[in-house]
C-alpha positions as CSV (number, residue, x, y, z in Angstrom):
1,M,-4.7,-3.5,32.4
2,S,-7.1,-4.5,29.7
3,G,-6.7,-7.6,27.7
4,W,-5.7,-5.6,24.5
5,Q,-3.1,-3.3,26.1
6,P,-0.3,-5.9,26.3
7,V,-0.9,-6.7,22.7
8,V,-0.8,-3.1,21.5
9,E,2.4,-2.4,23.5
10,E,4.1,-5.5,22.1
11,L,2.9,-4.6,18.5
12,I,4.4,-1.2,18.9
13,D,7.7,-2.5,20.5
14,R,8.3,-5.2,18.0
15,R,6.8,-4.0,14.8
16,G,6.2,-0.3,15.2
17,V,9.1,0.7,12.9
18,R,7.9,-1.6,10.3
19,L,4.3,-0.4,10.4
20,V,5.5,3.2,10.1
21,A,7.6,2.3,7.0
22,Y,4.6,0.5,5.5
23,A,2.5,3.5,6.2
24,A,5.0,5.8,4.6
25,M,4.5,3.9,1.3
26,L,0.7,4.4,1.5
27,V,0.7,8.1,2.2
28,S,2.0,11.0,0.2
29,R,3.8,12.9,2.9
30,D,6.4,11.8,5.3
31,G,4.7,13.3,8.4
32,D,1.4,11.5,7.8
33,A,3.0,8.0,8.2
34,E,3.0,8.1,12.1
35,D,-0.5,9.6,12.1
36,L,-1.8,6.9,9.8
37,V,-0.3,4.2,12.2
38,Q,-1.8,6.0,15.2
39,D,-5.3,6.2,13.6
40,A,-5.1,2.6,12.5
41,L,-4.3,1.5,16.1
42,V,-7.2,3.6,17.4
43,K,-9.6,2.3,14.8
44,C,-8.6,-1.4,15.5
45,F,-8.5,-1.3,19.3
46,S,-11.2,1.1,20.0
47,R,-13.7,-1.7,19.3
48,R,-13.9,-4.7,21.4
49,R,-12.1,-7.4,19.5
50,S,-10.5,-10.4,20.8
51,I,-7.0,-10.0,19.2
52,A,-4.7,-12.3,21.0
53,T,-1.5,-12.3,19.0
54,V,0.9,-9.5,17.7
55,G,0.7,-11.1,14.2
56,E,-3.1,-10.8,14.2
57,A,-2.9,-7.3,15.4
58,E,-0.4,-6.3,12.8
59,G,-2.9,-7.8,10.1
60,Y,-5.7,-5.7,11.4
61,V,-3.6,-2.6,11.6
62,R,-2.2,-2.9,8.1
63,R,-5.7,-3.4,6.7
64,A,-7.0,-0.4,8.6
65,M,-4.0,1.7,7.2
66,Q,-5.0,0.7,3.7
67,T,-8.7,1.7,4.0
68,I,-7.7,5.0,6.0
69,A,-5.2,6.0,3.3
70,I,-7.8,5.5,0.5
71,D,-10.6,7.4,2.4
72,R,-8.1,10.3,3.3
73,A,-7.0,10.6,-0.3
74,R,-10.6,10.4,-1.5
75,S,-11.7,13.2,0.9
76,R,-8.6,15.3,0.2
77,N,-9.1,15.1,-3.5
78,S,-12.8,16.0,-3.1
79,R,-11.8,19.1,-1.2
80,L,-9.1,20.0,-3.7
81,R,-11.6,19.7,-6.7
82,A,-14.1,21.9,-4.9
83,T,-11.6,24.6,-4.1
84,T,-9.9,24.6,-7.4
85,R,-12.9,24.2,-9.6
86,G,-12.6,26.5,-12.6
87,F,-9.0,27.0,-12.3
88,S,-6.6,25.0,-14.5
89,R,-3.2,24.3,-13.1
90,D,-0.2,22.4,-14.4
91,P,0.5,19.3,-12.5
92,A,3.5,19.3,-10.3
93,V,6.4,17.0,-11.6
94,A,8.2,15.1,-8.9
95,D,12.0,15.5,-8.9
96,L,13.2,11.9,-9.3
97,D,17.0,12.5,-9.7
98,A,18.1,9.0,-10.2
99,G,14.8,7.2,-10.2
100,L,15.5,5.4,-7.1
101,D,13.0,6.8,-4.7
102,V,10.2,4.4,-4.7
103,R,8.1,6.4,-2.2
104,L,8.2,9.5,-4.3
105,A,7.1,7.5,-7.3
106,L,4.3,6.0,-5.3
107,R,3.0,9.4,-4.6
108,E,2.1,9.8,-8.3
109,L,-0.4,6.9,-8.1
110,A,-4.1,7.1,-7.3
111,P,-4.8,5.8,-3.7
112,R,-6.3,2.5,-4.8
113,E,-3.4,2.0,-7.2
114,R,-0.9,2.7,-4.6
115,V,-2.5,0.3,-2.1
116,C,-2.7,-2.5,-4.7
117,I,1.0,-2.0,-5.6
118,V,2.1,-2.0,-1.9
119,M,0.0,-5.2,-1.1
120,R,1.3,-6.9,-4.4
121,Y,5.1,-6.0,-4.2
122,F,5.7,-5.3,-0.5
123,D,3.2,-7.6,1.1
124,D,3.8,-10.2,-1.5
125,L,0.1,-11.0,-2.0
126,T,-1.6,-12.6,-5.0
127,I,-4.1,-10.8,-7.0
128,A,-6.9,-13.0,-5.5
129,Q,-5.7,-12.1,-2.1
130,I,-5.6,-8.4,-2.8
131,A,-9.0,-8.6,-4.4
132,E,-10.3,-10.3,-1.4
133,G,-8.8,-8.0,1.1
134,L,-10.1,-4.9,-0.6
135,G,-13.4,-6.4,-1.6
136,L,-12.8,-5.9,-5.3
137,A,-13.0,-8.1,-8.3
138,D,-9.7,-9.8,-9.6
139,G,-10.0,-7.8,-12.9
140,T,-10.3,-4.5,-11.0
141,V,-7.1,-5.4,-9.0
142,K,-5.4,-6.3,-12.4
143,R,-6.4,-3.0,-13.8
144,Y,-5.1,-1.0,-10.9
145,L,-1.8,-2.8,-11.0
146,A,-1.5,-2.4,-14.8
147,N,-2.2,1.3,-14.5
148,A,0.2,1.8,-11.5
149,T,2.9,-0.2,-13.3
150,A,2.6,1.9,-16.4
151,K,2.9,5.0,-14.4
152,L,6.0,3.7,-12.2
153,V,8.1,2.3,-15.1
154,P,9.1,5.7,-16.4
155,L,9.2,7.4,-12.9
156,L,11.7,4.6,-11.7
157,D,13.5,4.4,-15.1
158,V,13.1,0.7,-15.4
159,T,12.3,-1.4,-18.4
160,L,9.8,-4.2,-18.5
161,D,11.6,-7.1,-20.4
162,W,9.3,-10.0,-19.6
163,D,6.2,-11.1,-21.3
164,H,4.7,-13.3,-18.6
165,E,5.2,-14.4,-15.0
166,P,8.6,-16.1,-14.2
167,E,8.4,-19.9,-14.5
168,S,8.7,-22.0,-11.5
169,T,11.8,-23.9,-10.8
170,D,10.0,-27.2,-11.5
171,V,9.2,-26.2,-15.2
172,L,12.8,-24.8,-15.6
173,A,14.3,-28.1,-14.4
174,A,12.0,-30.2,-16.7
175,K,13.1,-28.0,-19.6
176,E,16.7,-28.6,-18.7
177,G,16.2,-32.3,-18.5
178,K,16.9,-32.6,-14.7
């Protein structure tokens, strides 16, 4: 057995369900999630890399899923524009009964917006970490996040009632005199 095979098997056994759930947030159709994970595994392990741990492998696979999702959406949109050029169609409106299905709402975002939102709120990365991971400027990531948030707020039926980032507990304790 090659050196990478035990790592892949352990990754699939231990974190396969989590990777598919993560992929489902990145793609617009449920059936594409498993394909995205498979393609990311092939992309990561078809090259000779020395990936020794499951955590390292999961990081590589997640990053590959992000870029593959963006690339697929970009080529799908190009094909759609080419085949529908000259025809005007009304955009389909998603049925968000109670506004609770985050995955349906994520489908309404552009691919880069979707990846930035998932990295920010599901991977819990900072703007700087997202920018570095995607090779973008901090301001570009902020714009994607702001645009995505503006689209998601009405879809998820939430209100934004804060003006800034939450204060740390140290600042709150100092205000209370503790």
